KEPANU-569684 format. One record per residue (C-alpha): x, z negated, y. Coordinates in Angstrom, 1 decimal. Layout:
N
X,Z,Y .
...
END
This chain:
309
8.1,-8.0,-15.3 .
9.5,-11.3,-13.4 .
8.6,-10.7,-9.3 .
11.3,-10.6,-7.8 .
11.9,-13.3,-4.6 .
13.6,-12.4,-1.5 .
12.2,-15.5,0.1 .
14.0,-18.5,0.5 .
11.5,-20.6,-0.5 .
9.8,-21.3,-4.2 .
11.4,-20.0,-7.7 .
10.4,-16.6,-8.8 .
6.9,-15.9,-10.3 .
5.9,-19.2,-9.6 .
3.4,-19.8,-6.9 .
3.8,-22.3,-4.3 .
2.0,-25.5,-4.7 .
1.8,-28.3,-1.8 .
5.8,-28.9,-1.5 .
6.3,-25.4,-1.3 .
3.8,-25.3,1.8 .
5.4,-27.9,3.4 .
9.1,-26.7,3.0 .
7.7,-23.6,4.7 .
6.1,-25.1,7.7 .
9.0,-27.4,8.2 .
10.6,-24.3,9.2 .
8.4,-23.0,11.8 .
9.0,-24.5,15.0 .
7.1,-23.7,18.9 .
8.4,-20.6,20.1 .
6.4,-20.0,23.4 .
3.2,-21.5,25.1 .
-0.5,-21.1,24.1 .
-1.4,-23.6,27.5 .
0.8,-21.7,29.1 .
0.3,-17.7,28.1 .
-3.5,-17.8,27.6 .
-5.4,-20.5,28.8 .
-3.8,-20.5,31.9 .
-5.5,-17.4,32.3 .
-9.0,-18.5,32.4 .
-9.7,-20.2,35.4 .
-8.6,-16.6,36.8 .
-11.2,-15.0,35.0 .
-14.7,-18.4,35.8 .
-16.1,-16.1,38.0 .
-16.3,-12.7,35.9 .
-17.2,-14.8,32.5 .
-19.5,-17.5,30.6 .
-16.3,-19.1,29.7 .
-17.4,-21.3,26.0 .
-15.1,-23.4,24.2 .
-16.1,-22.7,21.2 .
-14.4,-25.0,18.6 .
-10.8,-27.0,18.3 .
-8.3,-25.8,15.7 .
-7.3,-30.0,14.1 .
-4.0,-29.9,12.4 .
-1.0,-32.0,11.7 .
0.7,-30.7,14.4 .
-1.8,-31.0,17.5 .
-5.3,-29.6,18.6 .
-5.8,-26.1,20.1 .
-9.1,-25.7,21.9 .
-10.6,-22.0,21.1 .
-12.3,-20.0,23.8 .
-14.4,-16.7,24.3 .
-15.7,-15.2,27.2 .
-19.4,-13.8,27.2 .
-20.9,-11.7,29.7 .
-22.8,-13.8,32.7 .
-25.2,-11.1,32.7 .
-26.7,-11.8,29.2 .
-29.4,-9.5,28.2 .
-31.2,-9.6,24.7 .
-32.2,-5.7,25.8 .
-28.1,-4.9,25.9 .
-25.8,-4.3,22.9 .
-23.7,-7.3,21.4 .
-20.1,-6.8,21.6 .
-17.1,-8.4,20.0 .
-13.6,-8.2,20.8 .
-11.0,-10.4,19.3 .
-7.5,-10.8,19.8 .
-4.5,-12.9,18.0 .
-6.4,-13.7,14.7 .
-2.2,-12.9,13.9 .
-1.2,-15.2,16.5 .
1.8,-13.7,16.5 .
0.6,-10.3,17.4 .
1.4,-10.3,21.0 .
-0.8,-7.2,22.0 .
-3.8,-8.4,20.3 .
-3.9,-11.4,23.2 .
-3.0,-9.6,26.3 .
-4.5,-7.0,25.3 .
-7.8,-8.7,25.2 .
-6.8,-10.5,28.3 .
-5.8,-8.0,30.3 .
-9.5,-6.2,29.7 .
-11.6,-8.6,31.0 .
-9.2,-9.3,33.9 .
-9.2,-5.4,34.6 .
-11.7,-3.6,32.9 .
-14.9,-5.1,31.4 .
-16.2,-5.1,35.1 .
-17.1,-1.6,34.4 .
-19.4,-2.1,31.7 .
-21.0,-5.2,31.5 .
-24.8,-2.9,32.6 .
-24.4,-1.6,29.6 .
-22.9,-3.8,26.9 .
-23.4,-7.7,26.5 .
-19.3,-8.7,26.0 .
-17.5,-11.8,23.9 .
-13.8,-12.1,23.9 .
-12.0,-14.0,21.8 .
-8.7,-13.5,23.0 .
-6.5,-15.8,20.8 .
-8.3,-16.9,16.9 .
-4.5,-18.0,16.4 .
-3.2,-20.1,18.6 .
-1.1,-22.5,16.2 .
0.4,-18.8,15.0 .
0.9,-17.4,18.6 .
3.2,-20.6,19.3 .
5.1,-20.4,16.2 .
5.0,-16.1,16.0 .
3.3,-16.7,13.2 .
0.7,-14.7,10.6 .
-0.2,-17.7,9.4 .
-2.1,-21.0,9.6 .
0.0,-24.5,9.2 .
-1.4,-24.9,5.6 .
0.1,-20.8,4.7 .
-3.3,-19.1,5.2 .
-3.3,-15.6,6.6 .
-6.7,-16.1,8.8 .
-7.4,-12.4,8.5 .
-7.6,-12.7,4.7 .
-9.8,-15.8,5.2 .
-13.3,-14.1,7.2 .
-15.6,-15.1,4.4 .
-18.6,-18.2,3.1 .
-16.5,-21.9,2.9 .
-13.3,-20.2,4.4 .
-10.0,-22.6,4.8 .
-8.6,-21.2,7.6 .
-9.5,-23.7,10.3 .
-9.6,-20.3,13.2 .
-11.6,-18.0,10.9 .
-14.1,-20.4,9.9 .
-14.6,-20.9,13.7 .
-15.0,-17.5,14.6 .
-17.6,-17.2,12.0 .
-19.9,-20.0,13.0 .
-19.5,-19.2,16.8 .
-21.0,-15.4,16.1 .
-22.9,-16.5,13.5 .
-26.8,-15.5,14.2 .
-26.1,-13.1,16.7 .
-26.1,-9.0,15.9 .
-23.0,-6.3,17.3 .
-23.6,-3.0,17.8 .
-19.6,-3.2,17.9 .
-16.4,-5.0,17.0 .
-12.9,-4.0,17.5 .
-9.9,-6.1,16.4 .
-6.9,-6.1,18.3 .
-3.6,-5.9,16.0 .
0.1,-5.1,15.7 .
2.3,-3.9,13.0 .
5.6,-5.6,13.5 .
9.1,-4.5,12.2 .
8.8,-8.9,10.7 .
5.9,-7.3,8.6 .
8.7,-6.8,6.5 .
11.8,-9.5,6.9 .
9.8,-12.6,7.2 .
5.5,-12.2,6.5 .
5.3,-10.0,3.6 .
8.8,-11.5,1.5 .
6.4,-15.1,2.6 .
3.7,-13.3,1.2 .
5.4,-12.3,-2.1 .
7.1,-15.2,-2.4 .
3.8,-17.8,-1.8 .
1.0,-15.8,-4.6 .
4.3,-15.3,-7.3 .
4.1,-11.4,-6.7 .
6.5,-8.7,-6.6 .
7.8,-7.8,-3.2 .
8.1,-4.0,-2.2 .
9.4,-3.0,1.5 .
6.8,-0.6,2.8 .
7.9,2.2,5.9 .
6.7,0.4,9.1 .
5.0,3.3,11.0 .
6.4,4.0,15.0 .
3.2,4.6,16.8 .
-0.3,3.5,17.2 .
-2.6,3.5,14.5 .
-6.7,2.4,13.8 .
-8.0,0.9,10.8 .
-11.4,2.1,9.5 .
-13.9,0.0,7.3 .
-14.0,2.1,4.1 .
-16.9,1.8,3.5 .
-18.3,2.1,7.6 .
-15.7,4.7,8.6 .
-16.9,5.7,11.7 .
-14.7,8.7,12.1 .
-15.9,9.9,15.1 .
-15.7,6.7,16.7 .
-12.2,6.7,15.7 .
-11.3,9.4,16.5 .
-12.2,8.6,19.7 .
-10.4,6.1,19.8 .
-7.2,7.3,19.1 .
-8.1,10.1,22.2 .
-8.0,7.4,24.6 .
-4.9,6.0,23.1 .
-2.4,9.1,23.1 .
-3.2,9.3,26.5 .
-1.1,6.1,27.4 .
1.3,6.0,23.8 .
2.1,7.8,20.8 .
0.0,8.0,17.6 .
1.9,6.9,14.7 .
2.5,9.9,11.9 .
1.6,9.7,8.4 .
4.7,9.1,6.0 .
6.1,12.1,3.5 .
3.8,11.0,1.3 .
0.5,11.3,4.0 .
-0.2,7.7,4.0 .
0.3,4.7,6.7 .
0.7,1.3,5.5 .
0.9,3.1,1.7 .
-3.1,4.0,2.9 .
-3.8,7.5,2.8 .
-4.4,9.2,6.0 .
-8.3,9.5,6.7 .
-7.4,12.2,10.2 .
-4.9,11.3,12.9 .
-3.7,7.6,13.6 .
-6.7,6.2,10.9 .
-6.4,4.8,7.5 .
-9.3,2.5,6.3 .
-9.7,-0.5,4.7 .
-11.8,-2.6,2.3 .
-12.5,-4.9,5.8 .
-15.1,-6.8,3.8 .
-13.9,-7.8,0.1 .
-10.0,-8.4,1.9 .
-11.6,-11.0,4.5 .
-10.6,-9.3,7.6 .
-11.8,-10.6,10.7 .
-12.8,-6.2,11.2 .
-15.5,-7.2,8.6 .
-17.2,-10.2,10.5 .
-19.9,-8.8,11.4 .
-22.1,-5.9,10.6 .
-21.0,-3.7,13.2 .
-21.9,0.0,13.1 .
-19.1,0.7,14.6 .
-16.0,-1.1,14.3 .
-11.8,-0.6,14.3 .
-8.8,-2.1,13.9 .
-6.3,-1.3,16.7 .
-2.8,-1.7,15.8 .
0.5,-1.7,17.9 .
4.5,-1.4,16.8 .
6.1,-3.4,19.7 .
9.4,-2.6,17.6 .
9.4,1.5,18.7 .
11.8,2.5,21.1 .
9.5,4.1,22.5 .
7.6,1.4,23.8 .
8.0,-2.0,26.1 .
5.6,-4.7,26.6 .
3.3,-3.8,29.4 .
2.7,-0.1,27.6 .
1.4,-2.3,24.2 .
-1.1,-4.2,26.4 .
-2.0,-0.9,28.1 .
-2.7,0.8,24.6 .
-4.8,-2.5,23.2 .
-7.0,-1.7,26.8 .
-7.6,1.6,26.4 .
-8.5,1.0,22.7 .
-11.3,-1.0,23.8 .
-12.8,1.3,26.8 .
-11.9,4.4,24.5 .
-14.5,3.1,22.0 .
-16.8,1.2,24.5 .
-17.3,5.0,26.3 .
-17.6,6.9,23.0 .
-20.9,4.3,22.0 .
-21.9,4.6,25.4 .
-21.7,8.3,25.2 .
-22.4,8.8,21.5 .
-25.4,6.0,20.7 .
-26.5,4.2,23.9 .
-27.3,7.9,25.8 .
-28.8,8.9,22.7 .
-31.8,5.5,22.2 .
-32.5,5.3,26.2 .
END
């Protein structure tokens, strides 16, 4: 069967080569400022975190410094927690949820955890509102050895040699997944495009090999105090994956090269906010991400730290 191609670049049945990738890149333009929206918030956090420029992405369109926020009171006796946002730069509440947590709630957890917060892994994607990087590579399918995605490789290098008890990766599922990003993926890879039902509400993605069901449940229960949870579709699925429990599906995170598979943390979750719902606004989406982080940390504190003290 010849794959359909609803995207304006490329030919059906033919994977993109350099010419098609260049055409795609030429279509992209800056829509917002990483410096104004993200970097401008770091100065206010300097008294609360050790802020490190851990890499500088170097693209033809320019350079982007990457920053990580670490606990000032780093103690090897405490467990390490990784919080990542903006792996897909267009997923706005992931970036601003990480920053909001750093500014508002993180101080409640420094006494129990060493925190590393990476608010925006893909700043070019943030500025152009894109899922991919300028090389038409999805950073969230690129967390593996010799990664071709600069942002993914930089984050992998940052955490090399560190053990983590918990990792939460902040994402969104948007209407543009169907209108732009998945059609582009089908065209790039010469596969048939099939539209999926965009779930209206928050959900989490666990790791198939390490699902942590009670951990996911605790996140859902905390988030549903501030926003609604996505229901399954008529087939009992969310984005094509079988529902495991209310608001939870699982992916093979390491096999797929996902950011959530980056570490060997005992507790791992990917959040998914739906910013296009008529029931939410930007502030509520950010609040949901913060609730997910605090719900996750509170669960680990209750059910792991106290048992091991």
